[in-house]
C-alpha positions as CSV (number, residue, x, y, z in Angstrom):
1,M,18.2,38.0,49.9
2,G,21.9,37.4,51.8
3,L,24.6,36.4,50.1
4,A,24.4,32.8,51.0
5,A,21.2,32.3,49.5
6,S,22.6,34.5,46.8
7,Q,25.5,32.5,46.0
8,G,22.9,29.4,46.5
9,R,20.3,30.5,43.8
10,M,23.5,31.2,41.6
11,L,24.8,27.8,42.0
12,T,21.3,26.4,41.2
13,L,21.0,28.6,38.3
14,T,23.9,27.7,36.8
15,S,23.2,23.7,37.3
16,R,20.5,24.6,35.2
17,K,21.9,26.9,33.0
18,S,24.2,23.7,32.2
19,D,21.1,21.3,32.1
20,L,19.6,23.2,29.5
21,E,23.0,23.4,27.1
22,Y,23.2,19.9,27.4
23,R,19.6,19.3,26.4
24,A,19.8,21.5,23.4
25,Q,23.1,19.7,22.5
26,I,21.6,16.2,22.7
27,I,18.4,17.6,20.3
28,S,20.9,19.0,17.8
29,N,22.5,15.5,17.9
30,R,19.0,13.9,17.5
31,R,18.2,16.5,14.4
32,I,21.8,15.6,12.7
33,M,21.0,12.0,13.1
34,L,17.3,12.6,11.5
35,S,18.9,14.4,9.0
36,M,21.7,11.4,8.1
37,Q,18.1,9.2,8.1
38,T,16.7,11.6,5.3
39,S,19.8,11.2,3.4
40,E,19.6,7.8,3.1
41,L,16.0,7.8,2.3
42,S,17.0,9.7,-0.7
43,R,19.4,7.6,-1.8
44,Q,17.2,4.2,-1.7
45,Y,14.4,6.3,-3.2
46,S,16.7,7.3,-6.1
47,E,17.6,3.8,-6.2
48,A,14.7,2.4,-6.2
49,L,13.7,4.9,-9.5
50,N,16.6,4.2,-11.6
51,N,16.9,0.1,-11.1
52,R,17.1,-1.5,-14.4
53,I,16.3,-5.1,-15.6
54,M,17.7,-7.1,-18.3
55,K,15.5,-9.1,-20.7
56,V,16.2,-11.3,-23.0
57,K,14.6,-10.3,-26.7
58,T,13.3,-13.5,-28.4
59,D,10.4,-13.9,-31.0
60,G,9.1,-10.5,-30.3
61,Q,9.0,-11.3,-26.5
62,E,11.0,-10.2,-23.7
63,L,11.8,-12.7,-21.0
64,P,13.4,-12.0,-17.6
65,L,16.8,-12.5,-18.1
66,S,18.4,-15.9,-17.1
67,V,21.0,-18.6,-18.2
68,A,18.1,-20.7,-19.4
69,N,16.3,-17.5,-21.6
70,L,20.0,-17.1,-23.1
71,T,20.1,-20.3,-24.6
72,L,16.9,-19.5,-26.6
73,V,18.6,-16.8,-28.4
74,N,21.4,-18.9,-29.0
75,M,24.2,-17.5,-25.9
76,K,25.4,-18.1,-23.0
77,A,27.0,-16.7,-19.5
78,V,30.5,-17.2,-18.8
79,Y,32.6,-16.1,-15.8
80,A,36.0,-14.4,-17.0
81,D,38.0,-17.4,-16.6
82,G,35.6,-19.0,-19.1
83,S,33.8,-21.3,-17.1
84,A,30.2,-21.7,-17.6
85,V,27.3,-19.4,-14.9
86,P,25.0,-22.4,-13.7
87,D,21.6,-22.7,-14.6
88,K,20.5,-21.9,-11.1
89,T,22.3,-18.2,-10.9
90,A,19.3,-15.8,-9.9
91,S,19.0,-13.0,-12.3
92,N,19.8,-10.1,-10.3
93,V,23.4,-12.3,-9.8
94,L,23.8,-12.1,-13.5
95,E,22.5,-8.8,-14.4
96,E,25.0,-7.7,-11.8
97,G,27.9,-9.7,-13.2
98,L,27.6,-8.4,-16.7
99,R,27.0,-5.0,-15.6
100,N,30.7,-5.4,-13.7
101,G,32.0,-7.1,-16.0
102,V,32.5,-10.0,-13.7
103,I,30.7,-12.2,-16.2
104,S,30.3,-12.2,-20.3
105,M,28.2,-13.7,-23.0
106,Q,29.0,-16.1,-26.0
107,Y,27.6,-17.9,-28.6
108,I,26.7,-21.4,-28.2
109,N,27.2,-21.8,-32.0
110,K,29.1,-19.1,-33.9
111,P,26.7,-17.1,-36.2
112,A,28.5,-17.3,-39.8
113,D,28.4,-13.3,-39.6
114,A,30.1,-13.3,-36.2
115,E,33.5,-12.3,-35.9
116,T,34.1,-13.5,-32.8
117,N,32.4,-16.2,-30.1
118,N,32.2,-13.2,-27.6
119,V,28.7,-10.9,-27.6
120,D,28.8,-7.5,-26.0
121,W,25.7,-7.1,-24.1
122,K,25.3,-3.5,-24.3
123,T,25.0,-3.3,-28.3
124,S,23.2,-6.7,-28.9
125,T,19.7,-6.4,-29.8
126,L,18.9,-9.6,-28.6
127,I,19.5,-8.5,-24.5
128,N,17.3,-5.1,-23.4
129,D,18.7,-3.2,-20.4
130,N,15.4,-0.8,-19.7
131,L,14.9,1.3,-16.3
132,N,12.2,-1.2,-14.3
133,T,9.1,1.1,-13.4
134,A,7.5,-1.5,-12.1
135,D,8.0,-0.9,-8.6
136,D,7.9,3.3,-9.1
137,A,4.8,4.2,-7.7
138,A,5.6,1.8,-4.7
139,A,8.7,3.4,-3.7
140,N,7.3,7.1,-4.3
141,G,4.4,6.5,-1.7
142,K,7.0,4.7,0.8
143,Y,9.2,7.7,0.2
144,E,6.3,10.0,0.4
145,Y,4.9,8.5,4.0
146,L,9.1,8.4,5.3
147,S,10.0,11.5,4.3
148,A,7.0,13.2,5.7
149,Q,7.3,11.0,9.3
150,L,10.7,12.6,9.6
151,Q,9.7,16.4,8.7
152,A,7.8,15.7,11.1
153,Q,10.0,14.8,13.8
154,D,12.5,17.2,12.8
155,K,9.6,20.2,13.1
156,Q,8.7,18.7,16.7
157,M,12.3,18.8,17.7
158,E,13.0,22.1,16.7
159,L,10.5,23.6,18.6
160,E,11.7,21.3,21.3
161,L,15.0,23.4,20.7
162,K,13.4,26.9,20.7
163,N,11.7,25.8,23.8
164,V,14.5,25.1,25.8
165,E,16.5,28.0,24.0
166,T,14.1,30.3,25.4
167,M,14.1,28.9,29.0
168,H,18.1,29.1,28.4
169,K,17.5,33.0,28.2
170,A,15.5,33.1,31.0
171,V,18.0,31.8,33.3
172,E,20.9,33.8,31.3
173,T,18.6,36.6,32.5
174,E,17.7,35.6,36.2
175,T,21.5,34.8,36.9
176,E,22.7,38.1,35.6
177,S,20.0,39.8,38.2
178,V,21.2,37.7,40.9
179,K,24.9,38.2,39.8
180,K,24.0,41.9,40.7
181,V,22.6,41.2,44.1
182,V,25.6,39.4,45.1
183,D,28.2,41.9,43.9
184,K,25.6,44.7,45.7
185,N,25.7,42.0,48.8
186,I,29.9,42.1,48.7
187,E,30.1,45.9,48.1
188,M,27.8,47.1,51.3
189,T,29.5,43.8,53.3
190,F,33.2,45.1,52.5
191,K,31.3,49.1,53.0
192,A,30.2,48.1,56.5
193,F,33.8,46.9,57.5
194,S,35.8,49.4,55.8
């Protein structure tokens, strides 16, 4: 192989090596994105298992938290400014407002044994705040399914990355051998002219 051919081969190998390094970088970035998706999936799963639901206890029954059901136990929901919470307020909005302190509860007709008109929902025996386990099985199934998909994609990308790394090593080895040929050609050419 002549000097020009060796130089051409060296340029081709350098280009191939750069291409393989770029592909490896792309695969690594895709794996990072997959890792972020896995983290988000875990967060959603944790939220689904730890979601809570408030219920109003009346006459031995537990009813969903709503403005109408609060009136059954002599309570009303009010905003921090004292205005009443509308009847059509969704229960999840009402729950979130109570937990965040944006909404509070008051007696409609203050009982004789109550010191104030305000009711602390956290200590009230008429409000239960429990984990909602009704959707746990669905959340677990969804998590298992999506987690298996993400793991399969990660395994595929790992194999693809190993393949690229193997090709990169082969190109590096060939580059070294072509370098030696170029060095020999240069050495022989300069010996001939000296």
